[in-house]
LUMMARRO-52703 format. One record per residue (C-alpha): residue in one letter; x, y, z. Coordinates in steps of 0.05 Angstrom, whole numbers, plus 32768, in hexadecimal, padded with zeros to 4 digits. Example, Ala and Ser with C-alpha at 12.3 -4.5 7.8 and 13.67 -1.06 7.14 Angstrom:
<rs>
   aa     xx     yy     zz
    A   80F6   7FA6   809C
    S   8111   7FEB   808F
</rs>
This chain:
<rs>
   aa     xx     yy     zz
    M   7AE8   7A10   8073
    R   7B0A   79CD   806A
    E   7B38   79B1   80A1
    F   7B7B   7995   808C
    T   7B8B   794E   809E
    L   7BD1   7933   80AB
    T   7BD4   7915   8066
    D   7BC0   7959   8047
    M   7BF8   797A   806F
    E   7C2A   7946   8059
    R   7C15   794F   8011
    L   7C1D   799A   8016
    G   7C64   7990   8031
    A   7C57   79B8   8070
    F   7C6C   797F   809D
    D   7CAF   7976   8079
    E   7CBC   79C1   807A
    A   7CAE   79C6   80C5
    E   7CDA   798A   80D2
    R   7D14   79A8   80AA
    T   7D10   79EC   80CA
    F   7D07   79D7   8112
    Q   7D44   79AE   8125
    M   7D38   79AF   8170
    T   7D03   798C   8198
    E   7CD0   79BA   81B8
    E   7CEB   79AA   81FD
    A   7D33   79B8   81E7
    F   7D1D   79FA   81C9
    R   7CF8   7A0E   8208
    T   7D36   7A01   8231
    F   7D62   7A26   8200
    Y   7D31   7A61   8200
    E   7D2E   7A64   824C
    L   7D7A   7A66   824F
    T   7D84   7A99   8218
    A   7D47   7AC6   8212
    R   7D57   7AF5   824C
    P   7DA0   7B01   823A
    V   7D8E   7B0B   81F0
    R   7D57   7B3B   8203
    V   7D86   7B63   822F
    Y   7DB9   7B63   81F7
    L   7D86   7B7D   81C5
    G   7D6E   7BB1   81F7
    R   7DB5   7BCB   81FF
    M   7DC2   7BCB   81B4
    T   7D82   7BF0   81A2
    N   7D73   7C1B   81E0
    D   7D2A   7C0C   81D2
    D   7D04   7BD8   81FB
    R   7CCB   7BCF   81CA
    L   7CFA   7BC6   818F
    A   7D24   7B95   81B8
    D   7CE6   7B6B   81C6
    D   7CD4   7B6A   817C
    L   7D1B   7B58   8168
    L   7D1C   7B21   819D
    Q   7CE0   7B00   817D
    E   7CFD   7B07   8138
    T   7D40   7AEB   8150
    Y   7D20   7AAB   8169
    Y   7CF3   7AA6   812B
    R   7D30   7AAA   80FD
    F   7D56   7A7A   812A
    L   7D1F   7A47   8124
    R   7D18   7A52   80D9
    S   7D63   7A49   80CD
    N   7D79   7A06   80B4
    V   7DBD   7A08   80D4
    P   7DDB   79C9   80F3
    F   7DF8   79DD   8136
    E   7E37   79BD   8152
    N   7E26   79CA   819A
    D   7DFF   79F9   81C9
    D   7E35   7A2F   81C5
    H   7E30   7A30   8179
    R   7DE4   7A35   817E
    R   7DE9   7A6F   81B1
    R   7E1D   7A95   8186
    Y   7DF1   7A8C   8149
    L   7DB6   7AA9   8170
    Y   7DDE   7AE6   8183
    R   7DF6   7AEE   813C
    I   7DAD   7AEF   8124
    A   7D9D   7B23   815A
    T   7DD8   7B4E   8146
    N   7DC6   7B4B   80FD
    L   7D7E   7B5E   810C
    V   7D95   7B9C   8132
    H   7DC2   7BB0   80F8
    D   7D8A   7BA4   80C6
    H   7D5A   7BCE   80EF
    R   7D8B   7C08   80F0
    R   7D92   7C06   80A4
    K   7D46   7C0C   8098
    P   7D26   7C50   8091
    H   7CF8   7C5E   80CC
    V   7CBA   7C88   80D4
    E   7CBA   7CB2   8113
    I   7C7B   7CAC   813E
    P   7C68   7CEC   8162
    S   7C74   7CE4   81AD
    A   7C2D   7CFB   81BC
    V   7C14   7CB9   819D
    L   7C41   7C8D   81C7
    P   7C30   7C7C   820F
    E   7C5E   7C94   8246
    P   7C97   7C63   8252
    A   7C98   7C3F   8295
    P   7CCF   7C56   82C4
    R   7D0C   7C29   82BB
    F   7D1F   7C25   8305
    T   7CEA   7C1C   833A
    E   7D18   7C16   8376
    P   7D42   7C51   838D
    T   7D8D   7C4E   837E
    L   7DC7   7C76   8398
    A   7DD4   7CB6   8371
    E   7E1B   7CA3   8361
    R   7E07   7C60   8343
    A   7DD1   7C82   831B
    A   7E01   7CB6   8300
    R   7E33   7C7F   82EC
    R   7DFC   7C57   82CB
    I   7DE5   7C94   82A4
    D   7E2C   7CA3   828F
    L   7E36   7C5B   8278
    Q   7DF5   7C5B   8252
    R   7E07   7C9C   822F
    A   7E4C   7C82   821E
    M   7E31   7C3F   8204
    A   7DFD   7C63   81DA
    R   7E34   7C8C   81B9
    L   7E5A   7C4E   81A4
    K   7E51   7C2E   8160
    P   7E21   7BF3   8160
    R   7E59   7BC0   8155
    E   7E83   7BDF   818D
    R   7E47   7BDC   81BC
    S   7E3A   7B94   81A8
    M   7E82   7B7D   81B3
    L   7E87   7B9F   81F7
    W   7E44   7B83   820E
    L   7E55   7B3C   81F8
    A   7E9A   7B3F   8217
    Y   7E8C   7B61   825A
    A   7E42   7B59   8269
    L   7E3C   7B11   824F
    G   7E85   7AFB   8259
    W   7E8D   7ADD   8213
    S   7ED2   7AC9   81F9
    H   7EF2   7AEC   81BE
    E   7EE2   7AB0   8192
    E   7E99   7AB1   81A5
    I   7E93   7AFC   8199
    A   7EB7   7AF8   8156
    A   7E89   7AC0   813F
    S   7E4C   7AE6   8156
    I   7E5B   7B28   8133
    G   7E7C   7B09   80F6
    V   7EC5   7B1E   80FC
    K   7F05   7AF6   8103
    T   7F1F   7AEB   814A
    G   7F60   7B0E   8138
    S   7F39   7B4B   8121
    L   7F0E   7B4C   815F
    K   7F45   7B59   8191
    P   7F5A   7B9E   8175
    L   7F11   7BAF   8168
    L   7EFE   7B9F   81B0
    H   7F3B   7BC6   81CA
    R   7F27   7C04   81A1
    A   7EDF   7BFD   81BA
    R   7EF7   7BFB   8202
    Q   7F24   7C37   81F6
    R   7EEB   7C5E   81D7
    L   7EBC   7C4C   8210
    A   7EF0   7C61   8243
    G   7EF8   7CA4   821F
    L   7EAD   7CAF   821F
    L   7EA8   7C9E   8268
    K   7EDD   7CD1   8279
    T   7EB3   7D07   8258
    G   7E72   7CEE   8276
    G   7E5B   7CCC   8236
    R   7E52   7D0E   8213
    S   7E8A   7D11   81DE
</rs>
């Protein structure tokens, strides 16, 4: 098998393509990744309720981020764009038909909490998880970005692709729906 030289790579256009698609230096990307990977992973985990899927979508999010040829105004714009990619990937995943794998084939999931917690906190957490799972994906996304990550209305609107003026009533209705679900224990 023949090895490619730098001149071969340049002739094939691979160098130009890589340069166009990767607008950040490697060090800048590493810093950006270290600052954003954990919150994006948590966000994806909450949106999908599936740790394995969240890990896969996290990788795809950064892959698409790196492949995008978008000029970013600043770090906030870059971060909002990353969350927009993640949100779109979750929505795309939900639209695809899925094949169910029999549970006998899958290994037992690891316990989520290794340290003991108070029964009341555990019950509240379960109620909140049930209630969040019953929300629509966009409602869950808005509430998570607003209250778990502390994003502004403008940032959330840009991330999920709605106008800021539309976001306020949508977020209000999502809060009302979550409150109603919490009153019933997340069941209705």
